[in-house]
C-alpha positions in Angstrom: 47.2 276.8 77.8 44.9 277.2 80.9 41.7 275.2 80.7 40.2 276.2 84.1 39.0 279.7 83.3 35.4 279.3 82.4 35.1 280.6 78.8 31.7 281.3 77.2 32.3 278.6 74.7 32.2 275.8 77.3 29.9 277.3 79.8 26.9 275.7 78.4 28.0 271.9 79.1 28.6 273.3 82.6 25.2 274.9 82.8 23.6 271.7 81.7 25.6 269.8 84.4 24.5 272.1 87.1 21.1 271.7 86.1 21.2 268.1 86.2 19.9 267.6 89.6 16.7 269.3 88.7 16.4 267.4 85.5 16.9 264.2 87.3 14.7 265.1 90.2 13.3 261.7 90.8 13.9 259.2 93.5 16.7 256.7 92.9 15.2 253.4 91.7 16.6 250.0 91.9 19.0 249.3 89.3 17.4 246.8 86.6 19.6 243.9 85.3 21.8 244.9 82.6 20.9 244.2 79.1 23.0 244.9 76.0 20.4 247.5 74.8 20.9 249.6 77.9 22.7 253.0 77.7 26.5 253.1 78.7 27.4 256.2 80.7 30.8 258.0 80.1 32.3 260.3 82.6 34.9 262.9 82.1 37.0 264.0 85.1 39.6 266.8 85.1 41.9 267.6 88.0 41.8 265.5 91.2 43.4 267.6 93.9 42.7 268.0 97.6 42.2 272.0 97.4 40.7 272.9 94.1 39.7 276.3 93.1 37.5 275.3 90.1 34.2 273.5 89.9 35.8 270.9 87.7 38.4 270.1 90.6 37.4 267.0 92.5 39.2 265.8 95.6 40.7 262.4 95.7 38.3 261.4 98.5 35.3 262.3 96.2 36.7 260.3 93.3 37.4 257.1 95.5 33.9 257.4 97.0 32.2 257.6 93.5 34.4 254.7 92.1 33.6 252.7 95.2 30.0 253.5 94.9 29.9 252.2 91.3 31.4 249.0 92.3 29.1 248.6 95.3 26.0 249.1 93.0 27.3 246.6 90.4 28.8 248.8 87.8 32.0 248.1 86.2 34.3 250.9 85.1 36.2 250.3 81.9 38.4 252.5 79.5 37.3 254.3 76.5 39.4 251.9 74.4 37.7 248.8 75.9 34.5 250.2 74.9 35.5 251.0 71.2 37.2 247.6 71.1 34.1 245.7 72.3 31.5 247.9 70.6 30.8 245.1 68.1 31.1 242.3 70.6 29.0 243.4 73.5 28.9 240.0 74.9 32.4 240.5 76.0 31.6 243.6 78.1 31.0 243.3 81.7 27.7 243.9 83.1 26.8 247.7 83.7 29.8 249.2 82.2 30.8 252.6 82.9 33.5 254.5 80.9 35.9 256.5 83.0 38.1 259.1 81.4 40.3 262.0 82.6 41.2 264.9 80.4 44.2 267.3 80.3 47.1 265.4 81.5 47.1 267.0 85.0 49.9 265.9 87.3 47.2 264.8 89.8 46.3 262.0 87.3 49.8 260.4 88.4 49.9 261.5 91.9 46.4 261.1 93.1 44.3 259.1 90.5 46.7 256.3 89.7 47.1 255.1 93.2 43.2 255.0 93.7 42.8 253.1 90.5 45.4 250.6 91.6 43.8 250.3 95.0 40.3 249.4 93.5 41.9 247.1 90.6 40.4 249.6 88.0 41.8 251.0 84.6 40.8 254.3 83.1 41.5 256.4 80.0 43.7 259.6 80.1 43.4 262.2 77.3 46.7 264.0 77.1 47.8 267.0 75.0 51.6 266.5 74.7 52.8 270.0 74.1 52.7 270.4 78.1 54.8 267.4 78.3 57.4 268.4 75.7 57.6 271.8 77.3 58.5 270.2 80.6 55.7 271.8 82.5 56.4 269.2 85.1 54.9 271.1 88.0 51.3 271.0 86.5 51.4 268.3 84.0 52.5 264.6 83.4 56.0 263.9 82.4 56.9 261.1 79.8 58.3 259.1 82.7 55.0 259.1 84.6 53.0 258.6 81.5 55.3 255.5 80.8 54.6 254.2 84.3 50.8 254.7 83.9 51.0 252.8 80.5 52.8 250.0 82.4 50.1 250.0 85.0 47.5 249.3 82.4 46.2 252.7 81.8 44.9 253.9 78.3 46.7 256.9 77.1 44.9 258.8 74.2 45.1 262.2 72.5 43.6 265.4 73.4 45.3 267.4 70.4 48.6 268.9 70.4 48.3 272.0 72.7 44.6 272.1 73.6 43.3 275.0 71.5 39.9 275.9 70.2 39.3 273.8 67.2 36.7 276.1 65.9 35.8 279.8 66.1 32.7 281.7 65.4 34.7 283.7 62.5 36.5 280.5 61.1 37.2 280.4 57.5 37.0 276.5 57.0 38.4 276.8 53.5 41.5 278.6 54.4 44.6 276.3 53.6 46.4 277.7 56.8 43.6 276.6 59.0 43.2 273.2 57.4 47.0 272.6 57.7 46.9 273.7 61.4 43.9 271.4 62.0 46.0 268.4 60.7 49.1 269.5 62.6 47.0 269.6 65.9 45.4 266.0 65.4 48.4 264.3 63.7 51.4 265.7 65.8 49.7 264.8 69.1 49.2 261.2 68.0 52.7 260.9 66.7 54.4 262.4 69.8 52.3 260.0 72.2 52.9 257.0 70.1 56.7 257.4 69.7 57.5 258.5 73.3 55.2 255.7 74.9 55.5 253.0 72.3 51.8 252.7 72.1 49.1 253.2 69.4 47.0 256.0 70.0 43.3 255.4 68.6 41.1 257.7 70.3 40.7 261.7 70.6 38.9 264.0 72.9 38.0 267.4 71.7 39.4 270.4 73.8 36.6 272.2 75.2 34.2 269.8 73.4 34.2 272.0 70.4 33.9 270.4 67.0 32.0 270.2 63.7 31.7 267.9 60.7 34.9 269.3 59.2 36.9 268.7 62.3 35.5 265.2 62.5 36.5 264.2 59.3 40.1 265.6 59.7 40.3 263.5 62.8 39.1 260.3 61.0 41.7 261.1 58.2 44.5 261.5 61.0 43.8 257.9 62.0 41.4 258.1 65.0 38.9 255.3 65.4 37.0 256.8 68.3 36.2 260.4 69.3 34.8 261.7 72.6 32.8 264.9 73.2 31.4 266.4 76.3 27.9 266.7 74.9 26.3 264.7 77.7 23.5 262.2 77.5 23.8 258.4 77.2 25.3 256.3 74.6 24.0 253.1 73.2 26.3 250.2 72.0 25.6 251.1 68.3 26.4 254.8 69.1 28.5 256.5 66.4 32.1 256.0 67.7 33.0 259.4 66.4 30.5 261.3 68.4 30.5 259.7 71.8 28.9 261.5 74.6 30.3 262.2 78.2 29.1 263.9 81.2 31.6 266.4 82.8 32.2 265.6 86.3 32.3 268.5 89.0 32.4 268.9 92.7 28.6 269.2 93.1 27.5 265.9 91.6 26.7 263.4 94.2 26.5 259.6 94.2 22.8 260.1 94.0 23.1 262.2 90.9 25.5 259.6 89.4 22.8 256.9 89.9 20.2 259.0 88.3 22.4 259.7 85.3 23.2 256.1 84.9 19.7 255.2 84.9 18.7 258.0 82.1 17.8 256.5 78.8 18.7 257.7 75.1 15.9 259.7 73.7 15.4 258.2 70.1 14.8 260.9 67.8 15.0 261.8 64.0 16.7 265.1 63.7 15.3 267.3 61.0 17.3 270.4 61.5 20.0 271.2 62.0 22.0 268.0 61.4 24.4 266.8 64.1 27.7 268.8 64.0 26.6 270.7 60.9 28.1 274.0 59.9 25.6 276.6 59.2 25.8 280.3 58.1 22.4 281.1 59.3 20.9 280.5 62.7 18.6 277.3 62.2 15.2 276.5 63.5 15.5 273.3 65.7 13.2 270.6 64.6 13.0 266.9 65.4 10.4 264.1 66.0 10.4 261.1 68.4 11.0 257.8 66.8 10.2 254.9 69.1 9.1 256.6 72.3 6.1 258.7 73.1 6.6 261.5 75.7 4.0 263.9 76.5 6.2 266.9 76.7 9.9 267.6 75.6 12.1 270.1 77.3 14.8 271.7 75.0 17.8 273.6 76.0 20.0 275.4 73.6 23.1 276.8 75.4 21.5 278.9 78.2 17.9 279.2 76.8 15.3 276.8 77.2 11.5 275.8 76.6 8.9 273.2 76.9 7.6 271.8 73.5 4.7 269.8 72.3 4.3 267.9 69.2 2.5 269.4 66.2 -0.1 267.5 64.0 2.7 265.6 62.2 4.6 264.7 65.4 7.3 267.3 64.9 8.7 269.3 67.6 9.9 273.0 66.7 11.9 275.5 68.4 13.1 278.8 67.3 15.8 280.1 69.7 14.9 283.6 70.7 18.6 284.7 70.7 21.2 283.4 68.3 24.9 282.7 69.3 27.9 282.7 67.2 30.1 279.5 67.3 29.3 276.1 68.9 25.7 275.5 70.0 24.8 272.5 72.2 21.1 271.3 72.0 19.8 269.2 74.8 16.4 267.6 74.9 14.9 265.6 77.6 11.5 264.4 79.1 9.9 261.7 81.2 7.5 258.8 80.2 4.5 257.7 81.9 6.6 255.6 84.1 8.6 258.4 85.1 11.9 257.2 83.3 14.0 259.9 82.1 15.2 260.2 78.5 17.7 262.6 77.2 19.5 263.2 73.8 22.0 265.9 72.6 23.5 267.1 69.4 25.2 270.3 68.2 25.8 272.8 65.4 28.4 275.2 64.5 27.2 278.6 63.7 30.0 280.2 61.7 30.4 283.9 60.3 32.6 283.2 57.4 35.7 285.4 56.8 38.0 285.5 53.9 41.1 285.0 55.9 42.0 283.5 59.3 43.9 285.1 62.1 45.9 282.1 63.2 47.2 283.8 66.1 43.9 283.3 67.9 44.0 279.6 67.8 
């Protein structure tokens, strides 16, 4: 399945990323000393090739420049598994950790990324969907032999489902046994294949296209995953829910200055009133929330490609009615600056489903 055609369902994380330079339109500040209460950024790369034809394609030179920049500024790239393993033992984490991940199992991860990581003495996580490996699509995707070499080199290989499908659609019948069995198959068989062929234990999952809801999350937990990664963007604290970790998608337009601004962003503490995170709704909801421990004069909200500036009501609640509803996955991004010009951001999502009595499984 080709990922690099821009589908509507995952255009919105991309739109947010493209807007990031304007959101972070403050000068780069001196990085403060790391404290265990600071946010931990997580990055999601895709293909690393010299001559890409997609905004997600980054050149090997760009990747090496970014990793060198992180090291020079005192950041310490770690794997996703290291973060999950040390989430309850933060004293063992390095100062200023940054989680580095690569999605899809592109051949470039072996040819171009592995040599760079070895050169810099770094490790990373690679989320792989093994159907491409099983089907011997060796010209585009990793082979079992290449994956085995990466494991021996200390890289972390984790699951990206079996064949990278859309796990949810606007017309999904979430009670259909065929759909539920299909979900189990995608989540369990991927894990089993990777474990059996590579002699490893797979603990982590990254959602294809970043699409998920509470049902899919519960299925993933039942399949044995102890950490799940989205592409919702935003920052993570050490006590972040390990089943809803946020990553920023990297693209060729992101500079080292943009990276620094993202690294310095802070999680915006909120109490979500509606809709709850990853909820499944049958009617388009009114978005409502309030800030908990931070006071910001104004909040910018973006839902997919629609946005507005919000101010609190007398009760301190922020409310936004999206003028145009969209079926399927909806990403909410809220952000703002405090009086010191520190940038805060938070994200959550909901799934607006139009229930059908049956599923057409051919679309998955």
